[in-house]
mmCIF file of the C-alpha atoms, coordinates in Angstrom:
data_MODEL
# 
_entry.id   MODEL 
# 
loop_
_atom_site.group_PDB 
_atom_site.id 
_atom_site.type_symbol 
_atom_site.label_atom_id 
_atom_site.label_alt_id 
_atom_site.label_comp_id 
_atom_site.label_asym_id 
_atom_site.label_entity_id 
_atom_site.label_seq_id 
_atom_site.pdbx_PDB_ins_code 
_atom_site.Cartn_x 
_atom_site.Cartn_y 
_atom_site.Cartn_z 
_atom_site.occupancy 
_atom_site.B_iso_or_equiv 
_atom_site.pdbx_formal_charge 
_atom_site.auth_seq_id 
_atom_site.auth_comp_id 
_atom_site.auth_asym_id 
_atom_site.auth_atom_id 
_atom_site.pdbx_PDB_model_num 
ATOM 1   C CA . MET A 1 1   ? -7.293  27.068  4.685   1.00 0.00 ? 1   MET A CA 1 
ATOM 2   C CA . SER A 1 2   ? -8.054  23.807  6.412   1.00 0.00 ? 2   SER A CA 1 
ATOM 3   C CA . PRO A 1 3   ? -7.105  20.677  4.420   1.00 0.00 ? 3   PRO A CA 1 
ATOM 4   C CA . ASP A 1 4   ? -10.477 19.206  5.389   1.00 0.00 ? 4   ASP A CA 1 
ATOM 5   C CA . ALA A 1 5   ? -12.131 21.824  3.216   1.00 0.00 ? 5   ALA A CA 1 
ATOM 6   C CA . ARG A 1 6   ? -10.793 20.300  0.034   1.00 0.00 ? 6   ARG A CA 1 
ATOM 7   C CA . LEU A 1 7   ? -13.735 17.934  -0.396  1.00 0.00 ? 7   LEU A CA 1 
ATOM 8   C CA . PRO A 1 8   ? -17.455 18.144  0.337   1.00 0.00 ? 8   PRO A CA 1 
ATOM 9   C CA . GLN A 1 9   ? -18.128 15.816  3.255   1.00 0.00 ? 9   GLN A CA 1 
ATOM 10  C CA . PRO A 1 10  ? -20.382 13.306  1.391   1.00 0.00 ? 10  PRO A CA 1 
ATOM 11  C CA . THR A 1 11  ? -17.625 12.853  -1.190  1.00 0.00 ? 11  THR A CA 1 
ATOM 12  C CA . VAL A 1 12  ? -15.111 12.275  1.585   1.00 0.00 ? 12  VAL A CA 1 
ATOM 13  C CA . CYS A 1 13  ? -17.320 9.543   3.064   1.00 0.00 ? 13  CYS A CA 1 
ATOM 14  C CA . LEU A 1 14  ? -17.930 7.810   -0.267  1.00 0.00 ? 14  LEU A CA 1 
ATOM 15  C CA . THR A 1 15  ? -14.253 7.998   -1.182  1.00 0.00 ? 15  THR A CA 1 
ATOM 16  C CA . GLY A 1 16  ? -13.357 6.652   2.259   1.00 0.00 ? 16  GLY A CA 1 
ATOM 17  C CA . LEU A 1 17  ? -15.778 3.732   1.852   1.00 0.00 ? 17  LEU A CA 1 
ATOM 18  C CA . GLY A 1 18  ? -14.270 2.892   -1.525  1.00 0.00 ? 18  GLY A CA 1 
ATOM 19  C CA . PHE A 1 19  ? -10.812 3.016   0.059   1.00 0.00 ? 19  PHE A CA 1 
ATOM 20  C CA . LEU A 1 20  ? -11.875 0.659   2.866   1.00 0.00 ? 20  LEU A CA 1 
ATOM 21  C CA . LEU A 1 21  ? -13.432 -1.779  0.409   1.00 0.00 ? 21  LEU A CA 1 
ATOM 22  C CA . ALA A 1 22  ? -10.142 -1.820  -1.474  1.00 0.00 ? 22  ALA A CA 1 
ATOM 23  C CA . LEU A 1 23  ? -8.405  -2.929  1.715   1.00 0.00 ? 23  LEU A CA 1 
ATOM 24  C CA . VAL A 1 24  ? -10.124 -6.330  1.832   1.00 0.00 ? 24  VAL A CA 1 
ATOM 25  C CA . PRO A 1 25  ? -7.450  -8.940  1.033   1.00 0.00 ? 25  PRO A CA 1 
ATOM 26  C CA . THR A 1 26  ? -8.100  -10.957 -2.114  1.00 0.00 ? 26  THR A CA 1 
ATOM 27  C CA . GLY A 1 27  ? -5.126  -13.292 -2.042  1.00 0.00 ? 27  GLY A CA 1 
ATOM 28  C CA . LEU A 1 28  ? -2.007  -14.361 -0.246  1.00 0.00 ? 28  LEU A CA 1 
ATOM 29  C CA . GLY A 1 29  ? 0.216   -11.682 -1.800  1.00 0.00 ? 29  GLY A CA 1 
ATOM 30  C CA . MET A 1 30  ? 1.055   -8.339  -0.243  1.00 0.00 ? 30  MET A CA 1 
ATOM 31  C CA . GLU A 1 31  ? -1.672  -5.688  -0.520  1.00 0.00 ? 31  GLU A CA 1 
ATOM 32  C CA . VAL A 1 32  ? -1.039  -2.008  -1.203  1.00 0.00 ? 32  VAL A CA 1 
ATOM 33  C CA . MET A 1 33  ? -3.853  0.410   -0.396  1.00 0.00 ? 33  MET A CA 1 
ATOM 34  C CA . ALA A 1 34  ? -4.526  3.953   -1.587  1.00 0.00 ? 34  ALA A CA 1 
ATOM 35  C CA . PRO A 1 35  ? -7.665  6.036   -2.171  1.00 0.00 ? 35  PRO A CA 1 
ATOM 36  C CA . PRO A 1 36  ? -8.553  5.848   -5.885  1.00 0.00 ? 36  PRO A CA 1 
ATOM 37  C CA . ILE A 1 37  ? -9.335  9.579   -6.154  1.00 0.00 ? 37  ILE A CA 1 
ATOM 38  C CA . ILE A 1 38  ? -8.071  12.588  -4.185  1.00 0.00 ? 38  ILE A CA 1 
ATOM 39  C CA . ASN A 1 39  ? -9.277  16.143  -4.726  1.00 0.00 ? 39  ASN A CA 1 
ATOM 40  C CA . ALA A 1 40  ? -6.978  19.025  -3.803  1.00 0.00 ? 40  ALA A CA 1 
ATOM 41  C CA . LEU A 1 41  ? -7.497  22.769  -3.861  1.00 0.00 ? 41  LEU A CA 1 
ATOM 42  C CA . ASN A 1 42  ? -5.079  24.706  -6.061  1.00 0.00 ? 42  ASN A CA 1 
ATOM 43  C CA . GLY A 1 43  ? -2.256  26.246  -3.996  1.00 0.00 ? 43  GLY A CA 1 
ATOM 44  C CA . THR A 1 44  ? -2.734  24.008  -0.931  1.00 0.00 ? 44  THR A CA 1 
ATOM 45  C CA . SER A 1 45  ? -0.841  20.949  0.300   1.00 0.00 ? 45  SER A CA 1 
ATOM 46  C CA . VAL A 1 46  ? -2.264  17.455  -0.090  1.00 0.00 ? 46  VAL A CA 1 
ATOM 47  C CA . LYS A 1 47  ? -1.207  14.101  1.347   1.00 0.00 ? 47  LYS A CA 1 
ATOM 48  C CA . LEU A 1 48  ? -1.249  11.192  -1.085  1.00 0.00 ? 48  LEU A CA 1 
ATOM 49  C CA . SER A 1 49  ? -1.760  8.252   1.210   1.00 0.00 ? 49  SER A CA 1 
ATOM 50  C CA . CYS A 1 50  ? -0.352  4.812   0.409   1.00 0.00 ? 50  CYS A CA 1 
ATOM 51  C CA . THR A 1 51  ? -0.115  2.006   2.964   1.00 0.00 ? 51  THR A CA 1 
ATOM 52  C CA . PHE A 1 52  ? 0.557   -1.705  2.711   1.00 0.00 ? 52  PHE A CA 1 
ATOM 53  C CA . ASN A 1 53  ? 0.268   -4.868  4.774   1.00 0.00 ? 53  ASN A CA 1 
ATOM 54  C CA . SER A 1 54  ? 2.691   -7.743  4.952   1.00 0.00 ? 54  SER A CA 1 
ATOM 55  C CA . CYS A 1 55  ? 3.257   -10.757 7.163   1.00 0.00 ? 55  CYS A CA 1 
ATOM 56  C CA . TYR A 1 56  ? 6.922   -9.815  7.331   1.00 0.00 ? 56  TYR A CA 1 
ATOM 57  C CA . LYS A 1 57  ? 8.825   -7.112  9.159   1.00 0.00 ? 57  LYS A CA 1 
ATOM 58  C CA . VAL A 1 58  ? 10.231  -4.328  6.999   1.00 0.00 ? 58  VAL A CA 1 
ATOM 59  C CA . GLU A 1 59  ? 14.011  -4.550  6.545   1.00 0.00 ? 59  GLU A CA 1 
ATOM 60  C CA . ASN A 1 60  ? 15.549  -1.444  4.981   1.00 0.00 ? 60  ASN A CA 1 
ATOM 61  C CA . LYS A 1 61  ? 18.195  -3.503  3.148   1.00 0.00 ? 61  LYS A CA 1 
ATOM 62  C CA . GLN A 1 62  ? 15.525  -5.440  1.237   1.00 0.00 ? 62  GLN A CA 1 
ATOM 63  C CA . PHE A 1 63  ? 12.521  -3.105  1.161   1.00 0.00 ? 63  PHE A CA 1 
ATOM 64  C CA . SER A 1 64  ? 11.933  -1.036  -1.983  1.00 0.00 ? 64  SER A CA 1 
ATOM 65  C CA . LEU A 1 65  ? 9.471   1.707   -2.946  1.00 0.00 ? 65  LEU A CA 1 
ATOM 66  C CA . ASN A 1 66  ? 8.770   3.582   -6.173  1.00 0.00 ? 66  ASN A CA 1 
ATOM 67  C CA . TRP A 1 67  ? 6.391   6.526   -6.647  1.00 0.00 ? 67  TRP A CA 1 
ATOM 68  C CA . THR A 1 68  ? 5.721   7.412   -10.302 1.00 0.00 ? 68  THR A CA 1 
ATOM 69  C CA . TYR A 1 69  ? 3.623   10.051  -12.045 1.00 0.00 ? 69  TYR A CA 1 
ATOM 70  C CA . GLN A 1 70  ? 1.556   9.665   -15.241 1.00 0.00 ? 70  GLN A CA 1 
ATOM 71  C CA . GLU A 1 71  ? 0.198   12.782  -16.905 1.00 0.00 ? 71  GLU A CA 1 
ATOM 72  C CA . CYS A 1 72  ? -2.280  10.776  -18.976 1.00 0.00 ? 72  CYS A CA 1 
ATOM 73  C CA . LYS A 1 73  ? -3.460  7.180   -19.338 1.00 0.00 ? 73  LYS A CA 1 
ATOM 74  C CA . ASN A 1 74  ? -1.109  6.365   -22.217 1.00 0.00 ? 74  ASN A CA 1 
ATOM 75  C CA . CYS A 1 75  ? 1.773   8.542   -21.007 1.00 0.00 ? 75  CYS A CA 1 
ATOM 76  C CA . SER A 1 76  ? 4.980   7.008   -19.713 1.00 0.00 ? 76  SER A CA 1 
ATOM 77  C CA . GLU A 1 77  ? 5.555   6.883   -15.951 1.00 0.00 ? 77  GLU A CA 1 
ATOM 78  C CA . GLU A 1 78  ? 8.052   9.301   -14.416 1.00 0.00 ? 78  GLU A CA 1 
ATOM 79  C CA . LEU A 1 79  ? 9.871   8.167   -11.260 1.00 0.00 ? 79  LEU A CA 1 
ATOM 80  C CA . PHE A 1 80  ? 10.029  10.985  -8.698  1.00 0.00 ? 80  PHE A CA 1 
ATOM 81  C CA . LEU A 1 81  ? 10.370  9.269   -5.293  1.00 0.00 ? 81  LEU A CA 1 
ATOM 82  C CA . GLN A 1 82  ? 12.261  6.085   -4.406  1.00 0.00 ? 82  GLN A CA 1 
ATOM 83  C CA . PHE A 1 83  ? 13.350  4.107   -1.354  1.00 0.00 ? 83  PHE A CA 1 
ATOM 84  C CA . ARG A 1 84  ? 16.554  2.045   -1.545  1.00 0.00 ? 84  ARG A CA 1 
ATOM 85  C CA . MET A 1 85  ? 18.053  1.788   1.950   1.00 0.00 ? 85  MET A CA 1 
ATOM 86  C CA . LYS A 1 86  ? 16.854  5.393   2.364   1.00 0.00 ? 86  LYS A CA 1 
ATOM 87  C CA . ILE A 1 87  ? 14.370  7.762   0.741   1.00 0.00 ? 87  ILE A CA 1 
ATOM 88  C CA . MET A 1 88  ? 15.581  9.397   -2.475  1.00 0.00 ? 88  MET A CA 1 
ATOM 89  C CA . ASN A 1 89  ? 13.748  12.385  -3.950  1.00 0.00 ? 89  ASN A CA 1 
ATOM 90  C CA . LYS A 1 90  ? 14.417  12.591  -7.691  1.00 0.00 ? 90  LYS A CA 1 
ATOM 91  C CA . GLN A 1 91  ? 13.233  16.222  -7.730  1.00 0.00 ? 91  GLN A CA 1 
ATOM 92  C CA . LEU A 1 92  ? 11.686  16.243  -11.182 1.00 0.00 ? 92  LEU A CA 1 
ATOM 93  C CA . ASP A 1 93  ? 11.438  19.642  -12.813 1.00 0.00 ? 93  ASP A CA 1 
ATOM 94  C CA . ARG A 1 94  ? 7.665   19.188  -12.685 1.00 0.00 ? 94  ARG A CA 1 
ATOM 95  C CA . PHE A 1 95  ? 7.600   19.107  -8.884  1.00 0.00 ? 95  PHE A CA 1 
ATOM 96  C CA . GLY A 1 96  ? 10.853  20.792  -7.880  1.00 0.00 ? 96  GLY A CA 1 
ATOM 97  C CA . ASN A 1 97  ? 11.207  20.577  -4.109  1.00 0.00 ? 97  ASN A CA 1 
ATOM 98  C CA . ARG A 1 98  ? 7.454   20.395  -3.463  1.00 0.00 ? 98  ARG A CA 1 
ATOM 99  C CA . VAL A 1 99  ? 7.481   16.614  -2.754  1.00 0.00 ? 99  VAL A CA 1 
ATOM 100 C CA . GLU A 1 100 ? 7.904   15.651  0.902   1.00 0.00 ? 100 GLU A CA 1 
ATOM 101 C CA . PHE A 1 101 ? 8.009   12.022  2.077   1.00 0.00 ? 101 PHE A CA 1 
ATOM 102 C CA . THR A 1 102 ? 5.763   11.826  5.150   1.00 0.00 ? 102 THR A CA 1 
ATOM 103 C CA . GLY A 1 103 ? 5.442   8.052   5.543   1.00 0.00 ? 103 GLY A CA 1 
ATOM 104 C CA . ASN A 1 104 ? 7.271   5.496   7.668   1.00 0.00 ? 104 ASN A CA 1 
ATOM 105 C CA . PRO A 1 105 ? 8.008   2.146   5.977   1.00 0.00 ? 105 PRO A CA 1 
ATOM 106 C CA . THR A 1 106 ? 8.528   0.377   9.311   1.00 0.00 ? 106 THR A CA 1 
ATOM 107 C CA . LYS A 1 107 ? 4.904   1.253   10.076  1.00 0.00 ? 107 LYS A CA 1 
ATOM 108 C CA . TYR A 1 108 ? 3.790   0.125   6.593   1.00 0.00 ? 108 TYR A CA 1 
ATOM 109 C CA . ASP A 1 109 ? 3.150   3.711   5.490   1.00 0.00 ? 109 ASP A CA 1 
ATOM 110 C CA . VAL A 1 110 ? 4.791   5.124   2.342   1.00 0.00 ? 110 VAL A CA 1 
ATOM 111 C CA . SER A 1 111 ? 2.702   8.274   1.883   1.00 0.00 ? 111 SER A CA 1 
ATOM 112 C CA . PHE A 1 112 ? 4.023   11.623  0.664   1.00 0.00 ? 112 PHE A CA 1 
ATOM 113 C CA . THR A 1 113 ? 2.803   15.217  0.714   1.00 0.00 ? 113 THR A CA 1 
ATOM 114 C CA . LEU A 1 114 ? 2.675   17.441  -2.356  1.00 0.00 ? 114 LEU A CA 1 
ATOM 115 C CA . ASN A 1 115 ? 2.993   21.099  -1.386  1.00 0.00 ? 115 ASN A CA 1 
ATOM 116 C CA . ASN A 1 116 ? 1.638   24.115  -3.254  1.00 0.00 ? 116 ASN A CA 1 
ATOM 117 C CA . VAL A 1 117 ? -0.492  21.997  -5.588  1.00 0.00 ? 117 VAL A CA 1 
ATOM 118 C CA . GLN A 1 118 ? -0.695  23.272  -9.176  1.00 0.00 ? 118 GLN A CA 1 
ATOM 119 C CA . LEU A 1 119 ? -3.230  22.554  -11.926 1.00 0.00 ? 119 LEU A CA 1 
ATOM 120 C CA . GLU A 1 120 ? -0.454  20.792  -13.852 1.00 0.00 ? 120 GLU A CA 1 
ATOM 121 C CA . ASP A 1 121 ? -0.126  18.255  -11.021 1.00 0.00 ? 121 ASP A CA 1 
ATOM 122 C CA . GLU A 1 122 ? -3.324  16.497  -12.085 1.00 0.00 ? 122 GLU A CA 1 
ATOM 123 C CA . GLY A 1 123 ? -2.748  12.925  -13.194 1.00 0.00 ? 123 GLY A CA 1 
ATOM 124 C CA . THR A 1 124 ? -2.174  9.417   -11.872 1.00 0.00 ? 124 THR A CA 1 
ATOM 125 C CA . TYR A 1 125 ? 0.263   8.690   -9.056  1.00 0.00 ? 125 TYR A CA 1 
ATOM 126 C CA . ASN A 1 126 ? 1.453   5.068   -8.786  1.00 0.00 ? 126 ASN A CA 1 
ATOM 127 C CA . CYS A 1 127 ? 2.740   3.507   -5.587  1.00 0.00 ? 127 CYS A CA 1 
ATOM 128 C CA . TYR A 1 128 ? 4.877   0.341   -5.958  1.00 0.00 ? 128 TYR A CA 1 
ATOM 129 C CA . VAL A 1 129 ? 6.031   -1.599  -2.881  1.00 0.00 ? 129 VAL A CA 1 
ATOM 130 C CA . LEU A 1 130 ? 8.139   -4.741  -2.461  1.00 0.00 ? 130 LEU A CA 1 
ATOM 131 C CA . ASN A 1 131 ? 8.862   -6.208  0.979   1.00 0.00 ? 131 ASN A CA 1 
ATOM 132 C CA . PRO A 1 132 ? 10.816  -9.503  0.767   1.00 0.00 ? 132 PRO A CA 1 
ATOM 133 C CA . PRO A 1 133 ? 10.301  -12.363 1.543   1.00 0.00 ? 133 PRO A CA 1 
ATOM 134 C CA . ASP A 1 134 ? 7.025   -11.358 -0.209  1.00 0.00 ? 134 ASP A CA 1 
ATOM 135 C CA . ARG A 1 135 ? 7.743   -12.261 -3.826  1.00 0.00 ? 135 ARG A CA 1 
ATOM 136 C CA . GLN A 1 136 ? 5.164   -10.105 -5.594  1.00 0.00 ? 136 GLN A CA 1 
ATOM 137 C CA . ARG A 1 137 ? 5.396   -6.331  -5.837  1.00 0.00 ? 137 ARG A CA 1 
ATOM 138 C CA . GLY A 1 138 ? 2.254   -4.557  -4.664  1.00 0.00 ? 138 GLY A CA 1 
ATOM 139 C CA . HIS A 1 139 ? 0.740   -1.635  -6.567  1.00 0.00 ? 139 HIS A CA 1 
ATOM 140 C CA . ALA A 1 140 ? -1.906  1.014   -6.025  1.00 0.00 ? 140 ALA A CA 1 
ATOM 141 C CA . SER A 1 141 ? -2.734  4.177   -7.955  1.00 0.00 ? 141 SER A CA 1 
ATOM 142 C CA . ILE A 1 142 ? -4.283  7.543   -7.090  1.00 0.00 ? 142 ILE A CA 1 
ATOM 143 C CA . SER A 1 143 ? -6.004  9.923   -9.484  1.00 0.00 ? 143 SER A CA 1 
ATOM 144 C CA . LEU A 1 144 ? -5.336  13.487  -8.324  1.00 0.00 ? 144 LEU A CA 1 
ATOM 145 C CA . LYS A 1 145 ? -7.905  16.142  -9.249  1.00 0.00 ? 145 LYS A CA 1 
ATOM 146 C CA . VAL A 1 146 ? -7.020  19.808  -8.696  1.00 0.00 ? 146 VAL A CA 1 
ATOM 147 C CA . LEU A 1 147 ? -9.893  22.189  -7.902  1.00 0.00 ? 147 LEU A CA 1 
ATOM 148 C CA . THR A 1 148 ? -9.763  25.930  -8.549  1.00 0.00 ? 148 THR A CA 1 
ATOM 149 C CA . GLU A 1 149 ? -12.315 26.797  -5.891  1.00 0.00 ? 149 GLU A CA 1 
ATOM 150 C CA . GLU A 1 150 ? -13.615 25.277  -2.691  1.00 0.00 ? 150 GLU A CA 1 
ATOM 151 C CA . PRO A 1 151 ? -16.756 23.145  -3.209  1.00 0.00 ? 151 PRO A CA 1 
ATOM 152 C CA . PRO A 1 152 ? -19.931 24.345  -1.449  1.00 0.00 ? 152 PRO A CA 1 
ATOM 153 C CA . LYS A 1 153 ? -20.493 22.878  1.993   1.00 0.00 ? 153 LYS A CA 1 
ATOM 154 C CA . ARG A 1 154 ? -23.350 20.411  2.440   1.00 0.00 ? 154 ARG A CA 1 
ATOM 155 C CA . ASP A 1 155 ? -25.142 18.864  5.385   1.00 0.00 ? 155 ASP A CA 1 
ATOM 156 C CA . SER A 1 156 ? -23.526 15.452  5.672   1.00 0.00 ? 156 SER A CA 1 
ATOM 157 C CA . THR A 1 157 ? -24.526 14.240  9.142   1.00 0.00 ? 157 THR A CA 1 
ATOM 158 C CA . VAL A 1 158 ? -26.212 11.096  7.822   1.00 0.00 ? 158 VAL A CA 1 
ATOM 159 C CA . ALA A 1 159 ? -23.339 10.354  5.441   1.00 0.00 ? 159 ALA A CA 1 
ATOM 160 C CA . VAL A 1 160 ? -20.802 10.704  8.254   1.00 0.00 ? 160 VAL A CA 1 
ATOM 161 C CA . ILE A 1 161 ? -22.745 8.359   10.543  1.00 0.00 ? 161 ILE A CA 1 
ATOM 162 C CA . VAL A 1 162 ? -23.191 5.731   7.827   1.00 0.00 ? 162 VAL A CA 1 
ATOM 163 C CA . GLY A 1 163 ? -19.570 6.045   6.722   1.00 0.00 ? 163 GLY A CA 1 
ATOM 164 C CA . ALA A 1 164 ? -18.257 5.696   10.271  1.00 0.00 ? 164 ALA A CA 1 
ATOM 165 C CA . SER A 1 165 ? -20.438 2.643   10.983  1.00 0.00 ? 165 SER A CA 1 
ATOM 166 C CA . VAL A 1 166 ? -19.585 0.800   7.786   1.00 0.00 ? 166 VAL A CA 1 
ATOM 167 C CA . GLY A 1 167 ? -15.937 1.820   8.042   1.00 0.00 ? 167 GLY A CA 1 
ATOM 168 C CA . GLY A 1 168 ? -15.642 0.453   11.576  1.00 0.00 ? 168 GLY A CA 1 
ATOM 169 C CA . PHE A 1 169 ? -17.194 -2.865  10.542  1.00 0.00 ? 169 PHE A CA 1 
ATOM 170 C CA . LEU A 1 170 ? -14.914 -3.210  7.523   1.00 0.00 ? 170 LEU A CA 1 
ATOM 171 C CA . ALA A 1 171 ? -11.857 -2.386  9.633   1.00 0.00 ? 171 ALA A CA 1 
ATOM 172 C CA . VAL A 1 172 ? -12.652 -5.304  11.956  1.00 0.00 ? 172 VAL A CA 1 
ATOM 173 C CA . VAL A 1 173 ? -13.231 -7.661  9.001   1.00 0.00 ? 173 VAL A CA 1 
ATOM 174 C CA . ILE A 1 174 ? -9.944  -6.607  7.415   1.00 0.00 ? 174 ILE A CA 1 
ATOM 175 C CA . LEU A 1 175 ? -8.037  -7.186  10.656  1.00 0.00 ? 175 LEU A CA 1 
ATOM 176 C CA . VAL A 1 176 ? -9.496  -10.677 11.053  1.00 0.00 ? 176 VAL A CA 1 
ATOM 177 C CA . LEU A 1 177 ? -8.741  -11.606 7.431   1.00 0.00 ? 177 LEU A CA 1 
ATOM 178 C CA . MET A 1 178 ? -5.156  -10.407 7.728   1.00 0.00 ? 178 MET A CA 1 
ATOM 179 C CA . VAL A 1 179 ? -4.562  -12.433 10.900  1.00 0.00 ? 179 VAL A CA 1 
ATOM 180 C CA . VAL A 1 180 ? -6.003  -15.552 9.244   1.00 0.00 ? 180 VAL A CA 1 
ATOM 181 C CA . LYS A 1 181 ? -3.878  -14.989 6.138   1.00 0.00 ? 181 LYS A CA 1 
ATOM 182 C CA . CYS A 1 182 ? -0.649  -14.632 8.129   1.00 0.00 ? 182 CYS A CA 1 
ATOM 183 C CA . VAL A 1 183 ? -1.426  -17.706 10.251  1.00 0.00 ? 183 VAL A CA 1 
ATOM 184 C CA . ARG A 1 184 ? -2.116  -19.801 7.147   1.00 0.00 ? 184 ARG A CA 1 
ATOM 185 C CA . ARG A 1 185 ? 1.037   -18.609 5.419   1.00 0.00 ? 185 ARG A CA 1 
ATOM 186 C CA . LYS A 1 186 ? 3.260   -19.425 8.413   1.00 0.00 ? 186 LYS A CA 1 
ATOM 187 C CA . LYS A 1 187 ? 1.520   -22.796 8.878   1.00 0.00 ? 187 LYS A CA 1 
ATOM 188 C CA . GLN A 1 188 ? 2.166   -23.650 5.225   1.00 0.00 ? 188 GLN A CA 1 
ATOM 189 C CA . GLN A 1 189 ? 5.820   -22.724 5.654   1.00 0.00 ? 189 GLN A CA 1 
ATOM 190 C CA . ARG A 1 190 ? 6.101   -25.081 8.666   1.00 0.00 ? 190 ARG A CA 1 
ATOM 191 C CA . LEU A 1 191 ? 4.417   -27.893 6.705   1.00 0.00 ? 191 LEU A CA 1 
ATOM 192 C CA . ASN A 1 192 ? 6.843   -27.431 3.827   1.00 0.00 ? 192 ASN A CA 1 
ATOM 193 C CA . THR A 1 193 ? 9.761   -27.584 6.266   1.00 0.00 ? 193 THR A CA 1 
ATOM 194 C CA . ASP A 1 194 ? 8.392   -30.763 7.920   1.00 0.00 ? 194 ASP A CA 1 
ATOM 195 C CA . ASP A 1 195 ? 7.865   -32.434 4.532   1.00 0.00 ? 195 ASP A CA 1 
ATOM 196 C CA . GLN A 1 196 ? 11.428  -31.675 3.555   1.00 0.00 ? 196 GLN A CA 1 
ATOM 197 C CA . LYS A 1 197 ? 12.742  -33.191 6.800   1.00 0.00 ? 197 LYS A CA 1 
ATOM 198 C CA . THR A 1 198 ? 10.592  -36.317 6.294   1.00 0.00 ? 198 THR A CA 1 
ATOM 199 C CA . GLU A 1 199 ? 11.961  -36.812 2.791   1.00 0.00 ? 199 GLU A CA 1 
ATOM 200 C CA . GLU A 1 200 ? 15.535  -36.501 4.051   1.00 0.00 ? 200 GLU A CA 1 
ATOM 201 C CA . GLU A 1 201 ? 14.907  -39.019 6.856   1.00 0.00 ? 201 GLU A CA 1 
ATOM 202 C CA . GLY A 1 202 ? 13.312  -41.426 4.349   1.00 0.00 ? 202 GLY A CA 1 
ATOM 203 C CA . LYS A 1 203 ? 16.360  -41.298 2.151   1.00 0.00 ? 203 LYS A CA 1 
ATOM 204 C CA . THR A 1 204 ? 18.624  -42.053 5.115   1.00 0.00 ? 204 THR A CA 1 
ATOM 205 C CA . ASP A 1 205 ? 16.506  -45.055 6.203   1.00 0.00 ? 205 ASP A CA 1 
ATOM 206 C CA . GLY A 1 206 ? 16.418  -46.409 2.645   1.00 0.00 ? 206 GLY A CA 1 
ATOM 207 C CA . GLU A 1 207 ? 20.184  -46.517 2.428   1.00 0.00 ? 207 GLU A CA 1 
ATOM 208 C CA . GLY A 1 208 ? 20.363  -48.751 5.535   1.00 0.00 ? 208 GLY A CA 1 
ATOM 209 C CA . ASN A 1 209 ? 23.478  -49.698 7.475   1.00 0.00 ? 209 ASN A CA 1 
ATOM 210 C CA . PRO A 1 210 ? 26.228  -50.889 5.143   1.00 0.00 ? 210 PRO A CA 1 
ATOM 211 C CA . ASP A 1 211 ? 27.616  -53.290 7.832   1.00 0.00 ? 211 ASP A CA 1 
ATOM 212 C CA . GLU A 1 212 ? 24.349  -55.252 7.922   1.00 0.00 ? 212 GLU A CA 1 
ATOM 213 C CA . GLY A 1 213 ? 24.615  -56.191 4.239   1.00 0.00 ? 213 GLY A CA 1 
ATOM 214 C CA . THR A 1 214 ? 27.930  -58.038 4.784   1.00 0.00 ? 214 THR A CA 1 
ATOM 215 C CA . LYS A 1 215 ? 26.708  -60.331 7.561   1.00 0.00 ? 215 LYS A CA 1 
# 
């Protein structure tokens, strides 16, 4: 069965638009992006997508990733996938060997695929990313819904056209905002460095030449 059959097309478009809106940067910290809701058909494989943006290159020695699972809103989080120098699959009894890391941190992608989806897999999946020198850890969550039968197909030509148009526009806006954010951050870093040098030079000038005071 094709993975594209998991969702009715209008729902795919609306979910995609919500995902794109979530990509718009709201601050100077690192952003982590994931679709808020993913529907999967029981017994199929589903990719839980999580990406991030950062002004800094990913270094494996510093980069860290945690994927956790929550069965319910007030339930504790269970760590099942981790990156520390390399990917580490915790192989929880819940998932066994059905979790497959399909992302690439150097390309700002930390997605994974859950194979042979079961009804018990429903819940919230949390993606935590930290990429120093970024100081704040980014977070995004996905609510996984497991369907027992394929939803009826609907005519979604208009929804696809609207979704593609709006999505393309938002993608351009996001790219521009990210470039501006990175330029501002690097400019601020240069200003801080220049200020520090000026303060050091001022201290040196204030001390004067000790030989001149004895003349």
